[in-house]
DRENDO-1510 file (C-alpha; in Angstrom, 1 decimal, always signed):
<recs>
REC; n; res; u; v; w
REC; 1; MET; +0.1; +0.0; +0.3 .
REC; 2; ASN; +1.4; +3.4; -1.0 .
REC; 3; ILE; -0.1; +6.2; +1.0 .
REC; 4; ASP; +1.0; +8.8; -1.3 .
REC; 5; GLU; -0.6; +7.0; -3.9 .
REC; 6; ILE; -4.1; +7.0; -1.8 .
REC; 7; LEU; -4.0; +10.7; -1.3 .
REC; 8; LYS; -3.5; +11.3; -5.0 .
REC; 9; GLN; -6.5; +9.3; -5.6 .
REC; 10; ILE; -8.2; +10.9; -2.9 .
REC; 11; LYS; -7.7; +14.0; -4.6 .
REC; 12; ASN; -8.5; +12.8; -8.1 .
REC; 13; GLU; -11.8; +11.6; -7.1 .
REC; 14; LEU; -12.9; +14.5; -4.7 .
REC; 15; THR; -11.8; +17.2; -7.6 .
REC; 16; GLN; -14.2; +15.4; -10.0 .
REC; 17; LEU; -16.7; +15.3; -7.1 .
REC; 18; PHE; -16.6; +18.9; -7.0 .
REC; 19; ALA; -16.7; +19.2; -10.8 .
REC; 20; ASP; -19.9; +17.3; -11.1 .
REC; 21; ASN; -21.8; +19.2; -8.2 .
REC; 22; PHE; -20.7; +22.6; -8.7 .
REC; 23; LYS; -19.3; +22.6; -12.5 .
REC; 24; ASN; -19.3; +26.3; -12.7 .
REC; 25; LEU; -17.7; +27.0; -9.9 .
REC; 26; SER; -14.9; +24.1; -10.1 .
REC; 27; ASN; -12.1; +26.7; -9.9 .
REC; 28; GLU; -13.1; +28.2; -6.8 .
REC; 29; SER; -13.6; +25.3; -5.1 .
REC; 30; LYS; -10.8; +23.6; -5.7 .
REC; 31; LYS; -8.7; +26.4; -3.3 .
REC; 32; ASP; -11.1; +24.9; -0.7 .
REC; 33; LEU; -10.4; +21.2; -1.4 .
REC; 34; ASN; -6.3; +22.3; -1.7 .
REC; 35; LYS; -6.5; +23.4; +1.5 .
REC; 36; PHE; -9.0; +20.9; +3.3 .
REC; 37; LEU; -6.3; +18.0; +2.1 .
REC; 38; SER; -3.5; +19.9; +2.9 .
REC; 39; GLU; -4.6; +20.4; +6.5 .
REC; 40; SER; -5.9; +16.5; +6.9 .
REC; 41; GLU; -3.2; +14.5; +5.0 .
REC; 42; GLU; -0.7; +13.9; +7.8 .
REC; 43; LYS; -3.8; +12.7; +9.7 .
REC; 44; LEU; -5.1; +10.6; +6.9 .
REC; 45; LYS; -1.5; +9.0; +6.4 .
REC; 46; ARG; -1.1; +8.1; +10.2 .
REC; 47; TRP; -5.0; +6.8; +10.4 .
REC; 48; SER; -4.3; +5.0; +7.3 .
REC; 49; VAL; -1.0; +3.2; +8.4 .
REC; 50; LEU; -2.9; +2.3; +12.0 .
REC; 51; LEU; -5.6; +0.9; +10.1 .
REC; 52; LEU; -3.5; -1.2; +8.0 .
REC; 53; GLU; -1.2; -2.7; +10.9 .
REC; 54; GLY; -4.4; -3.3; +12.6 .
REC; 55; LYS; -4.1; -1.3; +15.8 .
REC; 56; ILE; -7.2; +0.5; +14.6 .
REC; 57; THR; -10.8; -0.8; +13.6 .
REC; 58; LYS; -12.4; +0.2; +10.7 .
REC; 59; GLU; -15.1; +2.0; +12.7 .
REC; 60; GLU; -12.5; +3.9; +14.7 .
REC; 61; PHE; -10.9; +4.9; +10.9 .
REC; 62; GLU; -14.5; +6.2; +9.9 .
REC; 63; TRP; -14.9; +8.0; +13.1 .
REC; 64; LEU; -11.4; +9.9; +12.6 .
REC; 65; VAL; -12.3; +10.9; +9.5 .
REC; 66; LYS; -15.7; +12.3; +10.2 .
REC; 67; SER; -14.2; +14.2; +12.8 .
REC; 68; GLN; -12.4; +16.1; +9.9 .
REC; 69; LYS; -15.9; +17.4; +8.6 .
REC; 70; ASP; -15.9; +20.4; +10.7 .
REC; 71; ILE; -12.4; +21.7; +9.4 .
REC; 72; LEU; -13.9; +21.2; +5.7 .
REC; 73; PHE; -14.7; +24.8; +4.6 .
REC; 74; LEU; -16.1; +25.3; +1.6 .
REC; 75; THR; -15.7; +29.4; +1.4 .
REC; 76; SER; -16.0; +29.7; -2.1 .
REC; 77; LEU; -19.1; +27.9; -2.4 .
REC; 78; LYS; -20.7; +29.7; +0.7 .
REC; 79; GLU; -19.8; +32.8; -1.1 .
REC; 80; ALA; -21.3; +31.8; -4.1 .
REC; 81; GLY; -24.7; +31.3; -2.2 .
REC; 82; ILE; -24.8; +27.6; -2.3 .
REC; 83; SER; -27.2; +26.8; +0.8 .
REC; 84; LYS; -26.2; +25.4; +4.0 .
REC; 85; ILE; -28.2; +22.2; +3.3 .
REC; 86; LYS; -26.7; +21.7; +0.0 .
REC; 87; LEU; -22.9; +22.1; +1.6 .
REC; 88; SER; -23.9; +20.3; +4.6 .
REC; 89; ASN; -24.6; +17.4; +2.0 .
REC; 90; PHE; -21.7; +17.8; +0.1 .
REC; 91; LYS; -19.2; +17.9; +2.9 .
REC; 92; ASN; -20.8; +14.3; +3.5 .
REC; 93; GLN; -20.2; +12.8; +0.2 .
REC; 94; VAL; -16.5; +14.5; +0.8 .
REC; 95; ILE; -16.1; +12.4; +3.7 .
REC; 96; SER; -18.1; +9.3; +2.3 .
REC; 97; THR; -14.9; +9.7; -0.8 .
REC; 98; ILE; -12.5; +9.4; +1.4 .
REC; 99; ILE; -13.2; +6.5; +3.7 .
REC; 100; LYS; -14.6; +4.6; +0.5 .
REC; 101; THR; -11.3; +5.2; -1.1 .
REC; 102; VAL; -8.9; +4.4; +1.8 .
REC; 103; LEU; -10.8; +1.0; +2.8 .
REC; 104; THR; -11.2; -0.1; -0.6 .
REC; 105; SER; -7.1; +0.5; -1.2 .
REC; 106; ILE; -6.2; -1.0; +2.1 .
REC; 107; ILE; -8.7; -3.9; +2.8 .
</recs>
């Protein structure tokens, strides 16, 4: 398992998710995505290794990743007038994508 490859895959999948949901705002939202990933990268690496080594369970891994939802600020999308409900749903999609990508790569 190559953690850097997994993170690259996560970034690609999230970039596509942003583009699919907010076609006309993809350039602005990339800034938010990159900020979130850079702030979460070390934690995601550490948690992925712990999961791989069996030091945490799948459920613990999911809980840790979900805890990152609060640092996912979608400033550019808020400024563009996207509703809070849509932003919340989108944040859930981002977190689910991260979890699914890591679990698929590790387990």
